[in-house]
N, C-alpha and C positions, 0 to 999 in steps of 0.2 A: 504493500500500500504506500509506504514512504517513497519507494522508487517511482511508482506511478505518479505520485503527487509532484515529485521533483521534475519528472519529464514534462508533465503538463505545465508546470511553472516556467520551464525553459521555453516551451512552445509559445506560451502566452507572451513572454518577454520578447521573443523573436518577432511575433506578429505585431506587438506594440511598436517595435522599432520600424517595421514596414508600414504601419498605419498609425501615425501619431494622432493625438487628440485634436479633433477639429469638428466644427459644427456643420461643415459641408464636406462632401466626399465625391470625387470623380472616380468611377470604376474603370480601371484599365487592365491590361494584361499583367501588370505587376502586382495588383492586389486582388485579383479574382482567381479563386482556386477551383479545381474541378476534380471529382473522383467518381467512379462508378457506384451506383447504388446496389442494393442487394439484388434487385431485378436485373441490373446491368451485369453483375457477376454471373448470374444464372444464364443470362443471354450469351455471354462469352463462353460459358461451359457448353451450352447447346451448340454453338458454332464449332467448337472443338470436336464434339461428338459427331456432328454432321460431316465435318471434314474427314475425320478418321473413317467413317462409314463409306463416304464417297471414294476415298482412296482404296479401301479394302475391297469394295465391290465394283470399282471402276464405273461409277454412276455419273454420267455427264450432267444429268438433270440435278443430281445432288451437288455437284460443283457449282452449277448455276445458282441453285437456291442458297448455298453457303455464302458465296461471294456477294450475292444480292443482299442478303441479310447483313453481312459484314459492312457493305457500303452504306446501308441504311443506318447502321450503328455509328459509323464515322461521321456521317452527315448530322445525326442527332447530337453527337458530342460537340460539333462546331456550333450548332444552333443553340445548344444549352449555354455554352460559354458566351456567345455573342448576345444572348438575351440580357446579360448583365453588363457586358463591356460597353462603355459609352454612356451609361446612366450617370446622372448627377443627383446626389442626395443632399437636401438642405433641411436642417432641423429648425422648426419654428420655436419662438420663446416658450418656455414651459411655465405655466401658471402655478403659483404656490398651491399647496395642498395641506390638509390636516393629517397628522400622524394617524395611521391606520386606514386612511381613505386612499383611493386610487388616484395617482398622478398620471396624467395623459401626455404622452409624447406624440407630436405630429411631425411627420417627415414628408417633405415634398419631393417627389421623384420626377425628374425631367428627362425626356428621351430626345435624342437627335433623330437621325433617319431610321425609319423602320419601327413598327409596332413591337412592344415588349409584352409578352403574355406570361401569366403565372408567376409574377414577382411577389415574393413573400418577405415580410419583415418580422423579426421576433427578438426577444431578449436572448443574449448568448447563453444565459444560465437556465432558460426555460426549454421545455420540450417543443417539438415541431407542431404539436396540436394547438399551441397558443398563438401561432403566427397569424398575421393579417395578410391577406392576398389582394392583389389588384392587377389590372392590365394598364399599361402606359401607352397612350397613342403616340404615333410618330409626330414629332415637333410639338408635343403636348406635355401635360403634367397630370399627376395623380397624387392623392394624399393618402397616407397610411397612418393609422393611429395605433399606438401600443400603450397599454396601461401597466403600471407597476405600483406596488405598495411600499412607500418609504418606511424604513424601520423605526425612526424616531424623529423628534423635532430637531431643527437645525438646518444647516445648509449641506446638501449632499451632492456628490458627483453623480452624473447620470450613468446608468448601467451600460455595459457594452452591448451593442446591437449586432445582429447578423442579418444580412440581406441574402436571399438565396432563390433558386429556381430549379425546377425539375423538367421544365418545358424542353422538347415537345413530347418525348416518349417515356420519360421517367427512368431512363437507363443511366443517366448521369445527374449528379448534383453539383451545381456551381454555386459558390458562395463567396462573400466578402465580409470582413469584420470591420465594424465601425465603432470607434471610441469617441463619443461626443465630448466636447470641451465644456459644454454648458453645465450649470448646476441647477438644482431645484431647492427652493426654500420650503421647509416643512414646518407648519405651525403646530403647536401642542394640540393634542386631541381635546376638544371641549368636554367639560363635565356634563354628564347626563344622568338624571334630569338636571335642568338648569336651576341653580339656587336663586332665591329672590335677590334682586339687585339691592345694593346698600342704599340707605336713605340719602336723598340729596341734602347737601349742606348749604345753609343760608350764608351768603357772603355779602356783607355790606359793600355797596359800590361795585359789585361784580357785574359781569355781563348779563344783559337781560335775556332770560330764557323762559320759555313757557313751562309751566309746571308739568312734569312728566307723569301725568296721571292717565288713567284709562280713558276710553272713549266716552264714558258716561260721566266723567268728572269735569269740572270747569273751574276757571280762575276767579270768578266773581259773578255778581248779579247786578241788574239795573232795571229800571222800570220798562215795561213793554213799550215798544215803538211800532208804529204802524208800518207794516211791511215785513216784520220779523217772521221768519219761517216757523211753522209749528214745532219743528224739532229743536229750535233755539229756545223755546219756552221752558223754564224750570218748573215743571208741573207740580212737583212736591211742594216747593216753596209757594207757588201760585195758589195751590189748594188752601194753604193756611191763610194767605192774605185775602183770598176771595171770601173765605168763611168769616173773616173779621171785617168785611166790607172794603178791602183794599183792591188794588189793580193787579193785573197780570205782571209776572216778573220773567225777564229773559236772561239767558246766560250772557255774561260779558266776557268774550274771549279776548278783548283788548287788554285786559288786566294781566300783568306779568309779575312774576316773582323773581328775585335775584337769588337763584339757586344754582349750585354746581354739583354734578354727580361725579364723585371721585371713586375710581376703582383702585383700591389700595391693597398692596401686598399684606399689610397688617390687619386688614378688615376681613380677610378670607375666612377666618375662624376654623381653620384646619391646619394640620402640621404636614410637613413634607413639601419640598420645593416643587416637585412635579405635580402634586395634587393642587397646590396653590396656582401654578401656571395653568392647569386645566380649568380651574374655577374662573380665573381672570379671563381666559379665552372665551369661556361660555358667556361671561358678563359682557365682554366687548361685542360678541355676536348679537346678544339680546338687546343691548343698548342701541346698536346700529339698526336692528330690525324695528325698534320703536322710534327711530329717528330722534334719539336723545343725544344732546351734547354731553361729552364725558372727558375726563382726564385720567391718566394712568400714573400711579405712583408705585415705583419699584425701589428696592434697596439701591441707593447710590445713583438713581436716575429717575427722571420724571418726564412724562409727556403732557404738554399743556392741554387745556380744554380745546375741544373741537368736535367736529362731526363730519360725516361724509365718507365716501369710499376710500379716499387717500388717507384720511385720518385713521380709518379702520385698518388699512394695510400697514401703516406705520406702527400702530399699537401691536398688531399681531406679529410683525417682524421683530419687535423688541422682545416679545415673549419667546419667539422661536430661537433667538440668538442669545437669550439671557444666560449668564453663567454666574455662579456664586463667587 
């Protein structure tokens, strides 16, 4: 086992030198390899048997069949190799993913002259059944997607990919190894179920923010004005005022409170760094879903108040790359 591992390590190092890390790859005769498949080996064995039988029995038709099949095999070998040779592979930017979820790699395959059939892309460490297949038209492009599950939070190098084909007869397998240079950012796995968000803190003179209440809560009330929508009327308060001879009351959404929602490391209420990161991740996702402004407080660093997609990405990135 140790000897086999050492041989594989040497082969991987040799192929790494021939195919350095890059987000684009042009397939040429220098980086495309070809070997017969199991079916191809059986085909060769059949040719040997036919040739021996034809020589032994002096069968002219046997010679014809043997060399006809051998010529077909040679043509198949060249077609298999040429299916990959000349292809250009370009990796698209990889979107961040949560730990335990699937990160998706998208590769754009571009062909020059001639159609390319049965091109497959898979992870080097995965079996062939997980490969994605496509046909690339002449002077055209095709997109292949491959998913993999990152092991943990942080920034990880992309796994080694393999592009291959068995076209046209499946007698030979041509392949090339691709080492992408790009990395993927992996956020901590959010806590499930999501714990309740911490209470917003009142800050004198802080930025004006609407109270982060549910859809049925409101910031204040005012006397009813003609033209107010029925759903804007505070019916519970209006029932009390009407019973005492008063007027209708409407919700006043123009009133605001000066509150800040801080997602703090010390407010998580649990022990363990990874558990706290998971809870903070879930809080960020939930606050973003509610469209609430929030700030993030971590040991030795702090993310100011804000909201929106970019603010969410900055907060999750800090959690992904945080280290004690």
